[in-house]
N, CA, C, O and CB atoms as a CASP TS submission, in Angstrom:
PFRMAT TS
TARGET T0000
AUTHOR 0000-0000-0000
METHOD Language model
MODEL 1
PARENT N/A
ATOM      1  N   MET     1      26.312 214.701  85.192  1.00  0.00           N
ATOM      2  CA  MET     1      25.565 213.939  86.153  1.00  0.00           C
ATOM      3  C   MET     1      25.274 214.776  87.397  1.00  0.00           C
ATOM      4  O   MET     1      24.198 214.667  87.985  1.00  0.00           O
ATOM      5  CB  MET     1      26.320 212.674  86.520  1.00  0.00           C
ATOM      6  N   LEU     2      26.213 215.594  87.788  1.00  0.00           N
ATOM      7  CA  LEU     2      25.987 216.444  88.954  1.00  0.00           C
ATOM      8  C   LEU     2      24.858 217.433  88.709  1.00  0.00           C
ATOM      9  O   LEU     2      24.097 217.750  89.623  1.00  0.00           O
ATOM     10  CB  LEU     2      27.261 217.192  89.321  1.00  0.00           C
ATOM     11  N   ALA     3      24.747 217.919  87.484  1.00  0.00           N
ATOM     12  CA  ALA     3      23.659 218.841  87.161  1.00  0.00           C
ATOM     13  C   ALA     3      22.312 218.135  87.276  1.00  0.00           C
ATOM     14  O   ALA     3      21.345 218.716  87.769  1.00  0.00           O
ATOM     15  CB  ALA     3      23.840 219.418  85.743  1.00  0.00           C
ATOM     16  N   CYS     4      22.248 216.900  86.829  1.00  0.00           N
ATOM     17  CA  CYS     4      20.999 216.130  86.937  1.00  0.00           C
ATOM     18  C   CYS     4      20.623 215.920  88.399  1.00  0.00           C
ATOM     19  O   CYS     4      19.464 216.087  88.778  1.00  0.00           O
ATOM     20  CB  CYS     4      21.135 214.767  86.224  1.00  0.00           C
ATOM     21  N   LEU     5      21.596 215.556  89.209  1.00  0.00           N
ATOM     22  CA  LEU     5      21.328 215.370  90.631  1.00  0.00           C
ATOM     23  C   LEU     5      20.884 216.670  91.288  1.00  0.00           C
ATOM     24  O   LEU     5      20.020 216.662  92.165  1.00  0.00           O
ATOM     25  CB  LEU     5      22.566 214.827  91.335  1.00  0.00           C
ATOM     26  N   TYR     6      21.466 217.775  90.872  1.00  0.00           N
ATOM     27  CA  TYR     6      21.079 219.078  91.408  1.00  0.00           C
ATOM     28  C   TYR     6      19.623 219.387  91.068  1.00  0.00           C
ATOM     29  O   TYR     6      18.871 219.860  91.920  1.00  0.00           O
ATOM     30  CB  TYR     6      22.001 220.181  90.859  1.00  0.00           C
ATOM     31  N   VAL     7      19.231 219.121  89.830  1.00  0.00           N
ATOM     32  CA  VAL     7      17.846 219.376  89.415  1.00  0.00           C
ATOM     33  C   VAL     7      16.895 218.449  90.162  1.00  0.00           C
ATOM     34  O   VAL     7      15.848 218.891  90.636  1.00  0.00           O
ATOM     35  CB  VAL     7      17.687 219.188  87.885  1.00  0.00           C
ATOM     36  N   LEU     8      17.244 217.171  90.273  1.00  0.00           N
ATOM     37  CA  LEU     8      16.389 216.221  90.981  1.00  0.00           C
ATOM     38  C   LEU     8      16.255 216.581  92.455  1.00  0.00           C
ATOM     39  O   LEU     8      15.194 216.388  93.048  1.00  0.00           O
ATOM     40  CB  LEU     8      16.941 214.807  90.841  1.00  0.00           C
ATOM     41  N   HIS     9      17.306 217.095  93.038  1.00  0.00           N
ATOM     42  CA  HIS     9      17.281 217.490  94.441  1.00  0.00           C
ATOM     43  C   HIS     9      16.295 218.638  94.677  1.00  0.00           C
ATOM     44  O   HIS     9      15.727 218.758  95.762  1.00  0.00           O
ATOM     45  CB  HIS     9      18.683 217.897  94.900  1.00  0.00           C
ATOM     46  N   GLY    10      16.099 219.459  93.684  1.00  0.00           N
ATOM     47  CA  GLY    10      15.223 220.612  93.833  1.00  0.00           C
ATOM     48  C   GLY    10      13.745 220.319  93.633  1.00  0.00           C
ATOM     49  O   GLY    10      12.914 221.210  93.814  1.00  0.00           O
ATOM     50  N   LEU    11      13.398 219.093  93.262  1.00  0.00           N
ATOM     51  CA  LEU    11      11.991 218.765  93.038  1.00  0.00           C
ATOM     52  C   LEU    11      11.255 218.629  94.361  1.00  0.00           C
ATOM     53  O   LEU    11      11.835 218.222  95.368  1.00  0.00           O
ATOM     54  CB  LEU    11      11.860 217.470  92.224  1.00  0.00           C
ATOM     55  N   SER    12       9.985 218.971  94.350  1.00  0.00           N
ATOM     56  CA  SER    12       9.185 218.893  95.575  1.00  0.00           C
ATOM     57  C   SER    12       8.790 217.444  95.854  1.00  0.00           C
ATOM     58  O   SER    12       8.920 216.570  94.998  1.00  0.00           O
ATOM     59  CB  SER    12       7.922 219.784  95.461  1.00  0.00           C
ATOM     60  N   TRP    13       8.307 217.214  97.072  1.00  0.00           N
ATOM     61  CA  TRP    13       7.936 215.854  97.469  1.00  0.00           C
ATOM     62  C   TRP    13       6.740 215.353  96.680  1.00  0.00           C
ATOM     63  O   TRP    13       6.628 214.152  96.435  1.00  0.00           O
ATOM     64  CB  TRP    13       7.631 215.798  98.960  1.00  0.00           C
ATOM     65  N   ILE    14       5.841 216.246  96.275  1.00  0.00           N
ATOM     66  CA  ILE    14       4.660 215.821  95.518  1.00  0.00           C
ATOM     67  C   ILE    14       5.078 215.306  94.135  1.00  0.00           C
ATOM     68  O   ILE    14       4.463 214.383  93.600  1.00  0.00           O
ATOM     69  CB  ILE    14       3.649 216.994  95.378  1.00  0.00           C
ATOM     70  N   THR    15       6.108 215.896  93.571  1.00  0.00           N
ATOM     71  CA  THR    15       6.616 215.430  92.282  1.00  0.00           C
ATOM     72  C   THR    15       7.167 214.019  92.411  1.00  0.00           C
ATOM     73  O   THR    15       6.918 213.172  91.553  1.00  0.00           O
ATOM     74  CB  THR    15       7.702 216.380  91.749  1.00  0.00           C
ATOM     75  N   TRP    16       7.912 213.764  93.476  1.00  0.00           N
ATOM     76  CA  TRP    16       8.452 212.424  93.708  1.00  0.00           C
ATOM     77  C   TRP    16       7.333 211.422  93.961  1.00  0.00           C
ATOM     78  O   TRP    16       7.421 210.273  93.528  1.00  0.00           O
ATOM     79  CB  TRP    16       9.426 212.436  94.892  1.00  0.00           C
ATOM     80  N   LEU    17       6.281 211.846  94.659  1.00  0.00           N
ATOM     81  CA  LEU    17       5.147 210.960  94.931  1.00  0.00           C
ATOM     82  C   LEU    17       4.419 210.594  93.645  1.00  0.00           C
ATOM     83  O   LEU    17       4.101 209.426  93.423  1.00  0.00           O
ATOM     84  CB  LEU    17       4.174 211.620  95.915  1.00  0.00           C
ATOM     85  N   VAL    18       4.155 211.575  92.803  1.00  0.00           N
ATOM     86  CA  VAL    18       3.499 211.315  91.520  1.00  0.00           C
ATOM     87  C   VAL    18       4.379 210.419  90.655  1.00  0.00           C
ATOM     88  O   VAL    18       3.881 209.503  90.000  1.00  0.00           O
ATOM     89  CB  VAL    18       3.189 212.639  90.783  1.00  0.00           C
ATOM     90  N   PHE    19       5.662 210.676  90.650  1.00  0.00           N
ATOM     91  CA  PHE    19       6.592 209.848  89.878  1.00  0.00           C
ATOM     92  C   PHE    19       6.585 208.401  90.373  1.00  0.00           C
ATOM     93  O   PHE    19       6.558 207.473  89.565  1.00  0.00           O
ATOM     94  CB  PHE    19       8.015 210.425  89.960  1.00  0.00           C
ATOM     95  N   ALA    20       6.607 208.203  91.684  1.00  0.00           N
ATOM     96  CA  ALA    20       6.603 206.851  92.249  1.00  0.00           C
ATOM     97  C   ALA    20       5.305 206.121  91.912  1.00  0.00           C
ATOM     98  O   ALA    20       5.329 204.932  91.595  1.00  0.00           O
ATOM     99  CB  ALA    20       6.796 206.905  93.772  1.00  0.00           C
ATOM    100  N   CYS    21       4.178 206.821  91.978  1.00  0.00           N
ATOM    101  CA  CYS    21       2.896 206.200  91.618  1.00  0.00           C
ATOM    102  C   CYS    21       2.880 205.830  90.141  1.00  0.00           C
ATOM    103  O   CYS    21       2.427 204.745  89.775  1.00  0.00           O
ATOM    104  CB  CYS    21       1.719 207.149  91.942  1.00  0.00           C
ATOM    105  N   TRP    22       3.364 206.713  89.307  1.00  0.00           N
ATOM    106  CA  TRP    22       3.411 206.446  87.867  1.00  0.00           C
ATOM    107  C   TRP    22       4.298 205.234  87.564  1.00  0.00           C
ATOM    108  O   TRP    22       3.931 204.385  86.752  1.00  0.00           O
ATOM    109  CB  TRP    22       3.927 207.686  87.108  1.00  0.00           C
ATOM    110  N   VAL    23       5.439 205.155  88.200  1.00  0.00           N
ATOM    111  CA  VAL    23       6.342 204.023  87.995  1.00  0.00           C
ATOM    112  C   VAL    23       5.680 202.727  88.467  1.00  0.00           C
ATOM    113  O   VAL    23       5.815 201.697  87.807  1.00  0.00           O
ATOM    114  CB  VAL    23       7.678 204.250  88.741  1.00  0.00           C
ATOM    115  N   ALA    24       4.975 202.759  89.586  1.00  0.00           N
ATOM    116  CA  ALA    24       4.305 201.561  90.096  1.00  0.00           C
ATOM    117  C   ALA    24       3.226 201.083  89.130  1.00  0.00           C
ATOM    118  O   ALA    24       3.111 199.884  88.876  1.00  0.00           O
ATOM    119  CB  ALA    24       3.691 201.837  91.474  1.00  0.00           C
ATOM    120  N   VAL    25       2.435 202.009  88.590  1.00  0.00           N
ATOM    121  CA  VAL    25       1.376 201.638  87.643  1.00  0.00           C
ATOM    122  C   VAL    25       1.980 201.060  86.371  1.00  0.00           C
ATOM    123  O   VAL    25       1.526 200.022  85.889  1.00  0.00           O
ATOM    124  CB  VAL    25       0.492 202.858  87.306  1.00  0.00           C
ATOM    125  N   VAL    26       2.979 201.708  85.830  1.00  0.00           N
ATOM    126  CA  VAL    26       3.598 201.244  84.584  1.00  0.00           C
ATOM    127  C   VAL    26       4.297 199.905  84.797  1.00  0.00           C
ATOM    128  O   VAL    26       4.228 199.036  83.929  1.00  0.00           O
ATOM    129  CB  VAL    26       4.602 202.290  84.056  1.00  0.00           C
ATOM    130  N   LEU    27       4.960 199.723  85.916  1.00  0.00           N
ATOM    131  CA  LEU    27       5.638 198.462  86.197  1.00  0.00           C
ATOM    132  C   LEU    27       4.632 197.317  86.337  1.00  0.00           C
ATOM    133  O   LEU    27       4.868 196.221  85.828  1.00  0.00           O
ATOM    134  CB  LEU    27       6.483 198.584  87.471  1.00  0.00           C
ATOM    135  N   ALA    28       3.515 197.566  87.022  1.00  0.00           N
ATOM    136  CA  ALA    28       2.481 196.537  87.149  1.00  0.00           C
ATOM    137  C   ALA    28       1.917 196.180  85.781  1.00  0.00           C
ATOM    138  O   ALA    28       1.740 195.001  85.475  1.00  0.00           O
ATOM    139  CB  ALA    28       1.351 197.012  88.084  1.00  0.00           C
ATOM    140  N   PHE    29       1.635 197.179  84.958  1.00  0.00           N
ATOM    141  CA  PHE    29       1.129 196.927  83.607  1.00  0.00           C
ATOM    142  C   PHE    29       2.144 196.131  82.791  1.00  0.00           C
ATOM    143  O   PHE    29       1.776 195.183  82.097  1.00  0.00           O
ATOM    144  CB  PHE    29       0.800 198.253  82.896  1.00  0.00           C
ATOM    145  N   TYR    30       3.393 196.504  82.869  1.00  0.00           N
ATOM    146  CA  TYR    30       4.458 195.827  82.122  1.00  0.00           C
ATOM    147  C   TYR    30       4.561 194.358  82.529  1.00  0.00           C
ATOM    148  O   TYR    30       4.648 193.477  81.673  1.00  0.00           O
ATOM    149  CB  TYR    30       5.807 196.535  82.348  1.00  0.00           C
ATOM    150  N   LEU    31       4.551 194.100  83.830  1.00  0.00           N
ATOM    151  CA  LEU    31       4.683 192.722  84.300  1.00  0.00           C
ATOM    152  C   LEU    31       3.458 191.886  83.954  1.00  0.00           C
ATOM    153  O   LEU    31       3.595 190.736  83.538  1.00  0.00           O
ATOM    154  CB  LEU    31       4.914 192.700  85.802  1.00  0.00           C
ATOM    155  N   LEU    32       2.260 192.449  84.119  1.00  0.00           N
ATOM    156  CA  LEU    32       1.043 191.700  83.799  1.00  0.00           C
ATOM    157  C   LEU    32       0.918 191.465  82.303  1.00  0.00           C
ATOM    158  O   LEU    32       0.547 190.369  81.883  1.00  0.00           O
ATOM    159  CB  LEU    32      -0.191 192.439  84.314  1.00  0.00           C
ATOM    160  N   TRP    33       1.217 192.457  81.501  1.00  0.00           N
ATOM    161  CA  TRP    33       1.150 192.313  80.046  1.00  0.00           C
ATOM    162  C   TRP    33       2.184 191.290  79.571  1.00  0.00           C
ATOM    163  O   TRP    33       1.878 190.435  78.740  1.00  0.00           O
ATOM    164  CB  TRP    33       1.382 193.680  79.350  1.00  0.00           C
ATOM    165  N   GLY    34       3.391 191.378  80.093  1.00  0.00           N
ATOM    166  CA  GLY    34       4.443 190.458  79.687  1.00  0.00           C
ATOM    167  C   GLY    34       4.139 189.024  80.066  1.00  0.00           C
ATOM    168  O   GLY    34       4.431 188.102  79.304  1.00  0.00           O
ATOM    169  N   ARG    35       3.560 188.830  81.230  1.00  0.00           N
ATOM    170  CA  ARG    35       3.218 187.471  81.664  1.00  0.00           C
ATOM    171  C   ARG    35       2.141 186.877  80.774  1.00  0.00           C
ATOM    172  O   ARG    35       2.190 185.689  80.454  1.00  0.00           O
ATOM    173  CB  ARG    35       2.751 187.471  83.127  1.00  0.00           C
ATOM    174  N   ARG    36       1.185 187.671  80.376  1.00  0.00           N
ATOM    175  CA  ARG    36       0.071 187.185  79.557  1.00  0.00           C
ATOM    176  C   ARG    36       0.490 186.969  78.108  1.00  0.00           C
ATOM    177  O   ARG    36       0.029 186.017  77.478  1.00  0.00           O
ATOM    178  CB  ARG    36      -1.095 188.166  79.616  1.00  0.00           C
ATOM    179  N   HIS    37       1.338 187.812  77.569  1.00  0.00           N
ATOM    180  CA  HIS    37       1.687 187.776  76.151  1.00  0.00           C
ATOM    181  C   HIS    37       3.095 187.242  75.889  1.00  0.00           C
ATOM    182  O   HIS    37       3.664 187.490  74.825  1.00  0.00           O
ATOM    183  CB  HIS    37       1.559 189.156  75.567  1.00  0.00           C
ATOM    184  N   SER    38       3.650 186.523  76.835  1.00  0.00           N
ATOM    185  CA  SER    38       4.995 185.984  76.676  1.00  0.00           C
ATOM    186  C   SER    38       5.026 184.896  75.609  1.00  0.00           C
ATOM    187  O   SER    38       4.083 184.116  75.480  1.00  0.00           O
ATOM    188  CB  SER    38       5.508 185.432  78.006  1.00  0.00           C
ATOM    189  N   ALA    39       6.113 184.849  74.847  1.00  0.00           N
ATOM    190  CA  ALA    39       6.279 183.789  73.847  1.00  0.00           C
ATOM    191  C   ALA    39       6.416 182.432  74.535  1.00  0.00           C
ATOM    192  O   ALA    39       6.007 181.416  73.974  1.00  0.00           O
ATOM    193  CB  ALA    39       7.515 184.066  72.955  1.00  0.00           C
ATOM    194  N   LEU    40       6.974 182.400  75.718  1.00  0.00           N
ATOM    195  CA  LEU    40       7.101 181.146  76.453  1.00  0.00           C
ATOM    196  C   LEU    40       5.752 180.648  76.948  1.00  0.00           C
ATOM    197  O   LEU    40       5.589 179.458  77.218  1.00  0.00           O
ATOM    198  CB  LEU    40       8.051 181.318  77.627  1.00  0.00           C
ATOM    199  N   ASN    41       4.790 181.542  77.069  1.00  0.00           N
ATOM    200  CA  ASN    41       3.454 181.165  77.502  1.00  0.00           C
ATOM    201  C   ASN    41       2.753 180.323  76.441  1.00  0.00           C
ATOM    202  O   ASN    41       1.825 179.581  76.762  1.00  0.00           O
ATOM    203  CB  ASN    41       2.628 182.409  77.821  1.00  0.00           C
ATOM    204  N   ALA    42       3.178 180.424  75.184  1.00  0.00           N
ATOM    205  CA  ALA    42       2.530 179.710  74.092  1.00  0.00           C
ATOM    206  C   ALA    42       3.075 178.298  73.908  1.00  0.00           C
ATOM    207  O   ALA    42       2.581 177.560  73.055  1.00  0.00           O
ATOM    208  CB  ALA    42       2.689 180.484  72.812  1.00  0.00           C
ATOM    209  N   LEU    43       4.079 177.906  74.685  1.00  0.00           N
ATOM    210  CA  LEU    43       4.628 176.566  74.548  1.00  0.00           C
ATOM    211  C   LEU    43       3.605 175.527  74.999  1.00  0.00           C
ATOM    212  O   LEU    43       2.878 175.756  75.966  1.00  0.00           O
ATOM    213  CB  LEU    43       5.927 176.429  75.358  1.00  0.00           C
ATOM    214  N   PRO    44       3.542 174.390  74.309  1.00  0.00           N
ATOM    215  CA  PRO    44       2.585 173.354  74.714  1.00  0.00           C
ATOM    216  C   PRO    44       2.995 172.736  76.046  1.00  0.00           C
ATOM    217  O   PRO    44       4.174 172.676  76.392  1.00  0.00           O
ATOM    218  CB  PRO    44       2.480 172.260  73.632  1.00  0.00           C
ATOM    219  N   ASP    45       1.996 172.284  76.772  1.00  0.00           N
ATOM    220  CA  ASP    45       2.269 171.608  78.035  1.00  0.00           C
ATOM    221  C   ASP    45       2.889 170.241  77.761  1.00  0.00           C
ATOM    222  O   ASP    45       2.587 169.610  76.749  1.00  0.00           O
ATOM    223  CB  ASP    45       0.975 171.463  78.875  1.00  0.00           C
ATOM    224  N   VAL    46       3.736 169.797  78.645  1.00  0.00           N
ATOM    225  CA  VAL    46       4.355 168.480  78.508  1.00  0.00           C
ATOM    226  C   VAL    46       3.345 167.441  78.971  1.00  0.00           C
ATOM    227  O   VAL    46       2.788 167.545  80.063  1.00  0.00           O
ATOM    228  CB  VAL    46       5.690 168.380  79.331  1.00  0.00           C
ATOM    229  N   VAL    47       3.117 166.445  78.132  1.00  0.00           N
ATOM    230  CA  VAL    47       2.177 165.377  78.454  1.00  0.00           C
ATOM    231  C   VAL    47       2.950 164.253  79.127  1.00  0.00           C
ATOM    232  O   VAL    47       4.096 163.979  78.770  1.00  0.00           O
ATOM    233  CB  VAL    47       1.433 164.865  77.175  1.00  0.00           C
ATOM    234  N   ALA    48       2.325 163.608  80.095  1.00  0.00           N
ATOM    235  CA  ALA    48       2.980 162.500  80.789  1.00  0.00           C
ATOM    236  C   ALA    48       3.405 161.444  79.777  1.00  0.00           C
ATOM    237  O   ALA    48       2.622 161.061  78.907  1.00  0.00           O
ATOM    238  CB  ALA    48       2.043 161.885  81.858  1.00  0.00           C
ATOM    239  N   GLY    49       4.624 160.980  79.889  1.00  0.00           N
ATOM    240  CA  GLY    49       5.131 159.961  78.984  1.00  0.00           C
ATOM    241  C   GLY    49       5.981 160.526  77.865  1.00  0.00           C
ATOM    242  O   GLY    49       6.651 159.765  77.167  1.00  0.00           O
ATOM    243  N   ASP    50       5.976 161.824  77.672  1.00  0.00           N
ATOM    244  CA  ASP    50       6.821 162.430  76.644  1.00  0.00           C
ATOM    245  C   ASP    50       8.282 162.307  77.058  1.00  0.00           C
ATOM    246  O   ASP    50       8.625 162.424  78.234  1.00  0.00           O
ATOM    247  CB  ASP    50       6.438 163.919  76.413  1.00  0.00           C
ATOM    248  N   ARG    51       9.124 162.072  76.077  1.00  0.00           N
ATOM    249  CA  ARG    51      10.555 162.001  76.336  1.00  0.00           C
ATOM    250  C   ARG    51      11.130 163.411  76.368  1.00  0.00           C
ATOM    251  O   ARG    51      10.733 164.258  75.567  1.00  0.00           O
ATOM    252  CB  ARG    51      11.271 161.139  75.267  1.00  0.00           C
ATOM    253  N   PRO    52      12.055 163.672  77.278  1.00  0.00           N
ATOM    254  CA  PRO    52      12.716 164.990  77.258  1.00  0.00           C
ATOM    255  C   PRO    52      13.621 165.100  76.040  1.00  0.00           C
ATOM    256  O   PRO    52      14.113 164.094  75.529  1.00  0.00           O
ATOM    257  CB  PRO    52      13.537 165.220  78.559  1.00  0.00           C
ATOM    258  N   LEU    53      13.832 166.301  75.586  1.00  0.00           N
ATOM    259  CA  LEU    53      14.714 166.532  74.449  1.00  0.00           C
ATOM    260  C   LEU    53      16.148 166.230  74.842  1.00  0.00           C
ATOM    261  O   LEU    53      16.533 166.464  75.988  1.00  0.00           O
ATOM    262  CB  LEU    53      14.586 167.979  73.939  1.00  0.00           C
ATOM    263  N   PRO    54      16.952 165.712  73.910  1.00  0.00           N
ATOM    264  CA  PRO    54      18.356 165.396  74.239  1.00  0.00           C
ATOM    265  C   PRO    54      19.170 166.645  74.452  1.00  0.00           C
ATOM    266  O   PRO    54      20.365 166.563  74.735  1.00  0.00           O
ATOM    267  CB  PRO    54      18.993 164.560  73.140  1.00  0.00           C
TER
END
């Protein structure tokens, strides 16, 4: 782990900036894709008067 931290410490600021931008883009895509294609999204809406499940 110390070797990894040593290597990460030696990276330039532009590398960290590109990495942060890449993570932000991928995270936004992941959250938007997951929200749209979620299995819970396919559940039917509850109609007024329906009984709750026991």
